[in-house]
C-alpha positions, 0 to 999 in steps of 0.5 A: 889326730893320728896316734903312733905307738911303739912299745910303751911310747906314744905320739900324737900328731895333729895334721890339721893343726899345723902338722904338729906333734901334739903330745909325746910320752916315751914311757915316763909320762907326757912331756908336752903341753898338750891339747888336754891343757885347752887348745881353744883357749891356748891358740895355735902357738901355745901347745905341742911342738909345731914346725917352723918353715920357711922362716923361724920367729919374727919378721918385723912389719912382715917385710925384709930384703934379700938379694936386692929383692923386697919381700912381704909376708902377712903379719900375724902377731899382736906385736906387728910381726910375721911369726913362726913361718907359713905353716904352724897353724895351717892344715897339712896333708897326710901322705902315708901312715902306719902304726909307728910312722907318718909322713905329711906335706903342705904347699905354701904360697905367700909373698915371695915364697912358693914352697913345699914343706915335708915332715916325717915322724918315726916312733921307737920304744925309746925315742921319736925321730922327726924329719923336717924339710922345705923345698923351694918351688918358686922361680927365685931364690929365697931366704929360708929357715927351719925349726920346731917349737916344742912346749915342754913341761917346766924343768932344768934346761941345758943349751950348749951355747957360748953366745946370745943375741942381746935383746928380748925377744928382738935382738938389738945387735950382733951376739955377745958372750953369755952372762952368768944370769943367762948362762944355760950350759949347765942344767938349770931352771931358765929365768923368765926370758925370750932369748936367742942363743948361738955359738953352739958347741954341741947338737942336743938340748935338754928340757922336760926330762928329754934330750932333743938332738939334731942333725942339720944346720941348726945354728940357734936355740930359742928359749921362752920361759916366761909362761909359768909351768912350761918352757919352750926350747927351740933348736932352729936354723936362723936367729930372730929377726934373722932376715933384717939382720942378714940384709944389714950385713950382720953375720951369724944369722943363719939365713940360707939362700934357697935356689929354685928346686933346692931343699933344706932339711933338719932331722930331730931326735927326742929321747928320755934322759936317764 
């Protein structure tokens, strides 16, 4: 664990546990489901805030087609999908660290992907900034996505989204207008769901007493609220099942084709809402 400090703010980063932010306290108490809640019992997918790359959420059967080229990645979830990318449960390397900043990197190679992941955390007295980037080191163009998966303490949630992908958790068709029972544009406690929102009209969400904003090609926000006491609100660049939907010509998936040597990045900022 690496602990960053700035004023009363404290951030714990776990390089070997998927390069994740394990806990964050901006002066008002911890906001995440941290390791104190039993990491061994929870498993890698259920604590902190971990990076998602080079894809987000699920790929059914770990199989997809991109630009007439077939791809296969390892299935790692009980529902028979490849979930949350290649790096969320892998050890990252510490590139540099000081009192309030840390930079991490990881090399991942699986199926059609040969990529480098880059992460930088910078803590301030009132905020945490996170840079996340993926670089295509392979010889072929590949479909990529980025995101983070924070486990917030349960609270009112705000997601500025006019549309939602029908189906829970896997979309069953193109996006539709949000219904009143799933509308999170005004802060409210989210009903139990595992849903992907899109048609974003803003660049920040609110959850856990935190405003989480971003700069970059975020087009979707996944909300998972079926775990008592906790809620995940995940700003990501691609939809659930995006790779298979994109291959079918469904618009709005957010899939980015990354050329060899090219990169995709998103910058996030956690700050307390007052």
